[in-house]
C-alpha beads as a LAMMPS data file, in Angstrom:
LAMMPS data file: protein, C-alpha beads

180 atoms
179 bonds

1 atom types
1 bond types

-500.0 500.0 xlo xhi
-500.0 500.0 ylo yhi
-500.0 500.0 zlo zhi

Masses

1 110.0

Atoms # bond

1 1 1 -444.086 -6.196 385.412
2 1 1 -444.496 -2.607 386.525
3 1 1 -442.670 0.147 384.711
4 1 1 -439.985 1.918 386.790
5 1 1 -442.020 5.129 387.101
6 1 1 -445.128 3.237 388.205
7 1 1 -443.013 1.297 390.697
8 1 1 -441.609 4.554 392.141
9 1 1 -445.085 6.110 392.370
10 1 1 -446.417 2.980 394.079
11 1 1 -443.534 3.000 396.570
12 1 1 -444.169 6.671 397.333
13 1 1 -447.898 6.070 397.770
14 1 1 -447.290 3.122 400.097
15 1 1 -444.674 4.898 402.220
16 1 1 -446.606 8.162 402.636
17 1 1 -448.911 6.964 405.446
18 1 1 -445.880 5.928 407.489
19 1 1 -444.707 9.539 407.778
20 1 1 -448.058 11.196 408.433
21 1 1 -450.120 10.921 411.578
22 1 1 -453.494 10.423 409.953
23 1 1 -455.171 9.156 413.085
24 1 1 -454.835 12.454 414.959
25 1 1 -453.281 12.909 418.354
26 1 1 -452.309 9.944 420.419
27 1 1 -453.902 9.675 423.822
28 1 1 -452.163 8.086 426.744
29 1 1 -453.080 7.693 430.379
30 1 1 -449.481 7.869 431.578
31 1 1 -447.103 10.752 430.868
32 1 1 -444.307 10.133 428.391
33 1 1 -440.708 11.056 429.087
34 1 1 -440.404 14.840 428.930
35 1 1 -443.993 15.487 430.031
36 1 1 -445.382 16.623 433.320
37 1 1 -448.905 16.394 434.637
38 1 1 -450.434 19.812 435.293
39 1 1 -454.108 20.258 436.136
40 1 1 -454.855 16.745 434.824
41 1 1 -453.419 17.543 431.368
42 1 1 -450.103 16.605 429.832
43 1 1 -447.786 19.411 428.786
44 1 1 -444.749 18.829 426.602
45 1 1 -441.671 20.298 428.202
46 1 1 -439.715 19.786 424.985
47 1 1 -438.557 22.929 423.222
48 1 1 -440.151 23.663 419.831
49 1 1 -438.088 22.834 416.733
50 1 1 -435.691 25.439 415.407
51 1 1 -435.885 27.409 412.200
52 1 1 -433.397 25.176 410.364
53 1 1 -435.442 22.085 411.206
54 1 1 -438.547 23.721 409.795
55 1 1 -436.650 24.923 406.707
56 1 1 -435.242 21.428 406.100
57 1 1 -438.711 19.922 406.437
58 1 1 -440.048 22.520 404.002
59 1 1 -437.267 21.798 401.520
60 1 1 -437.928 18.060 401.647
61 1 1 -441.670 18.642 401.269
62 1 1 -440.988 20.981 398.360
63 1 1 -438.889 18.370 396.564
64 1 1 -441.586 15.757 397.093
65 1 1 -444.325 18.125 395.945
66 1 1 -442.297 19.204 392.927
67 1 1 -441.714 15.642 391.748
68 1 1 -445.166 14.307 392.556
69 1 1 -447.001 17.354 391.207
70 1 1 -444.878 17.414 388.055
71 1 1 -445.510 13.736 387.412
72 1 1 -449.252 13.988 388.020
73 1 1 -449.566 17.187 385.952
74 1 1 -447.755 15.618 383.018
75 1 1 -449.861 12.470 383.215
76 1 1 -453.074 14.498 383.312
77 1 1 -452.073 16.493 380.253
78 1 1 -451.035 13.351 378.371
79 1 1 -454.372 11.759 379.232
80 1 1 -455.984 14.468 377.080
81 1 1 -454.616 12.840 373.930
82 1 1 -451.519 14.696 372.772
83 1 1 -449.426 11.618 371.933
84 1 1 -447.745 12.918 368.753
85 1 1 -446.423 16.190 370.184
86 1 1 -442.860 16.072 371.536
87 1 1 -443.767 18.668 374.213
88 1 1 -446.785 16.633 375.319
89 1 1 -447.080 16.782 379.092
90 1 1 -444.508 19.549 379.555
91 1 1 -446.962 22.336 380.406
92 1 1 -448.951 20.113 382.741
93 1 1 -445.744 18.989 384.406
94 1 1 -444.612 22.563 385.021
95 1 1 -448.010 23.596 386.381
96 1 1 -448.280 20.473 388.532
97 1 1 -444.769 20.982 389.918
98 1 1 -445.569 24.588 390.863
99 1 1 -448.825 23.640 392.559
100 1 1 -447.299 20.582 394.260
101 1 1 -444.415 22.511 395.766
102 1 1 -446.648 25.441 396.757
103 1 1 -448.852 23.051 398.744
104 1 1 -446.288 20.619 400.132
105 1 1 -443.762 23.166 401.450
106 1 1 -446.128 24.646 404.071
107 1 1 -447.574 21.199 404.872
108 1 1 -444.077 19.848 405.595
109 1 1 -443.165 22.923 407.671
110 1 1 -446.408 22.555 409.622
111 1 1 -445.718 18.869 410.299
112 1 1 -442.101 19.605 411.260
113 1 1 -443.414 22.125 413.813
114 1 1 -445.643 19.433 415.366
115 1 1 -448.750 21.171 413.961
116 1 1 -448.411 24.088 416.374
117 1 1 -448.995 26.938 413.917
118 1 1 -451.525 27.783 411.245
119 1 1 -451.362 25.745 408.061
120 1 1 -453.529 28.240 406.167
121 1 1 -451.118 31.080 406.938
122 1 1 -448.253 28.989 405.560
123 1 1 -450.260 28.106 402.464
124 1 1 -451.060 31.776 401.925
125 1 1 -447.396 32.755 402.232
126 1 1 -446.332 30.000 399.830
127 1 1 -448.942 30.883 397.197
128 1 1 -448.098 34.593 397.563
129 1 1 -444.406 33.830 396.985
130 1 1 -445.298 31.795 393.889
131 1 1 -447.571 34.514 392.511
132 1 1 -444.979 37.203 393.235
133 1 1 -442.226 35.241 391.533
134 1 1 -444.361 34.618 388.460
135 1 1 -445.376 38.302 388.326
136 1 1 -441.762 39.497 388.599
137 1 1 -440.724 36.991 385.948
138 1 1 -443.448 38.168 383.585
139 1 1 -442.657 41.852 384.101
140 1 1 -438.918 41.304 383.666
141 1 1 -439.515 38.860 380.774
142 1 1 -436.885 36.610 382.291
143 1 1 -437.204 33.190 383.913
144 1 1 -434.357 33.614 386.414
145 1 1 -436.538 35.091 389.211
146 1 1 -438.452 31.798 389.230
147 1 1 -435.362 30.105 390.674
148 1 1 -435.830 32.066 393.907
149 1 1 -439.499 31.125 394.335
150 1 1 -438.903 27.865 396.304
151 1 1 -436.521 29.656 398.670
152 1 1 -439.076 32.424 399.212
153 1 1 -441.798 29.791 399.759
154 1 1 -439.754 28.030 402.460
155 1 1 -438.884 31.320 404.172
156 1 1 -442.499 32.499 404.033
157 1 1 -443.881 29.198 405.318
158 1 1 -441.374 29.064 408.206
159 1 1 -442.070 32.699 409.128
160 1 1 -445.845 32.169 409.042
161 1 1 -445.562 28.976 411.087
162 1 1 -443.341 30.595 413.726
163 1 1 -445.556 33.680 413.915
164 1 1 -448.755 31.711 414.393
165 1 1 -447.412 28.915 416.587
166 1 1 -448.090 29.236 420.226
167 1 1 -446.731 27.529 423.243
168 1 1 -449.340 25.042 424.368
169 1 1 -448.341 25.563 427.992
170 1 1 -449.523 29.186 427.794
171 1 1 -453.047 28.008 427.001
172 1 1 -453.312 25.836 430.095
173 1 1 -454.527 27.248 433.390
174 1 1 -451.717 27.522 435.887
175 1 1 -451.940 25.228 438.880
176 1 1 -450.872 26.061 442.405
177 1 1 -449.168 22.728 442.749
178 1 1 -448.016 20.100 440.335
179 1 1 -449.051 16.495 440.626
180 1 1 -446.276 13.895 440.790

Bonds

1 1 1 2
2 1 2 3
3 1 3 4
4 1 4 5
5 1 5 6
6 1 6 7
7 1 7 8
8 1 8 9
9 1 9 10
10 1 10 11
11 1 11 12
12 1 12 13
13 1 13 14
14 1 14 15
15 1 15 16
16 1 16 17
17 1 17 18
18 1 18 19
19 1 19 20
20 1 20 21
21 1 21 22
22 1 22 23
23 1 23 24
24 1 24 25
25 1 25 26
26 1 26 27
27 1 27 28
28 1 28 29
29 1 29 30
30 1 30 31
31 1 31 32
32 1 32 33
33 1 33 34
34 1 34 35
35 1 35 36
36 1 36 37
37 1 37 38
38 1 38 39
39 1 39 40
40 1 40 41
41 1 41 42
42 1 42 43
43 1 43 44
44 1 44 45
45 1 45 46
46 1 46 47
47 1 47 48
48 1 48 49
49 1 49 50
50 1 50 51
51 1 51 52
52 1 52 53
53 1 53 54
54 1 54 55
55 1 55 56
56 1 56 57
57 1 57 58
58 1 58 59
59 1 59 60
60 1 60 61
61 1 61 62
62 1 62 63
63 1 63 64
64 1 64 65
65 1 65 66
66 1 66 67
67 1 67 68
68 1 68 69
69 1 69 70
70 1 70 71
71 1 71 72
72 1 72 73
73 1 73 74
74 1 74 75
75 1 75 76
76 1 76 77
77 1 77 78
78 1 78 79
79 1 79 80
80 1 80 81
81 1 81 82
82 1 82 83
83 1 83 84
84 1 84 85
85 1 85 86
86 1 86 87
87 1 87 88
88 1 88 89
89 1 89 90
90 1 90 91
91 1 91 92
92 1 92 93
93 1 93 94
94 1 94 95
95 1 95 96
96 1 96 97
97 1 97 98
98 1 98 99
99 1 99 100
100 1 100 101
101 1 101 102
102 1 102 103
103 1 103 104
104 1 104 105
105 1 105 106
106 1 106 107
107 1 107 108
108 1 108 109
109 1 109 110
110 1 110 111
111 1 111 112
112 1 112 113
113 1 113 114
114 1 114 115
115 1 115 116
116 1 116 117
117 1 117 118
118 1 118 119
119 1 119 120
120 1 120 121
121 1 121 122
122 1 122 123
123 1 123 124
124 1 124 125
125 1 125 126
126 1 126 127
127 1 127 128
128 1 128 129
129 1 129 130
130 1 130 131
131 1 131 132
132 1 132 133
133 1 133 134
134 1 134 135
135 1 135 136
136 1 136 137
137 1 137 138
138 1 138 139
139 1 139 140
140 1 140 141
141 1 141 142
142 1 142 143
143 1 143 144
144 1 144 145
145 1 145 146
146 1 146 147
147 1 147 148
148 1 148 149
149 1 149 150
150 1 150 151
151 1 151 152
152 1 152 153
153 1 153 154
154 1 154 155
155 1 155 156
156 1 156 157
157 1 157 158
158 1 158 159
159 1 159 160
160 1 160 161
161 1 161 162
162 1 162 163
163 1 163 164
164 1 164 165
165 1 165 166
166 1 166 167
167 1 167 168
168 1 168 169
169 1 169 170
170 1 170 171
171 1 171 172
172 1 172 173
173 1 173 174
174 1 174 175
175 1 175 176
176 1 176 177
177 1 177 178
178 1 178 179
179 1 179 180
């Protein structure tokens, strides 16, 4: 019988491929609803997602990264052999949660934006927000600024994604006439 935490980790690991498009873009010979054929290429005529959609995706990715990173960080520290200590795994859990949320927030924002922007710009903004929050917390010798770090990471990732995303229709050559 699996322990409840192992069961939850297994369920998460099995459900993750269902939400990610690991096989790349899907190719079709016929246009889907909402697409038009221009110069023998399909162009989505759907509007890009709004800022709140990207922020919600980033928040959900941040929660997932926080929990998964915290769990993995704690397990890695406990694997080092600190069984007798009551704080065993705490430092690894905190570090893993910070790294997990710093990575998963921009990944979720990038996926919510249909991979239109730059993932590296979002990662840079998220890591910069984490480093800035830790620096402010160390200078002020107070942990309260760390509570604002996830909000700053989501805002930075959404701003970087919106700034670097481009309309794919602008990249296509304009045709004189459209094909039916």
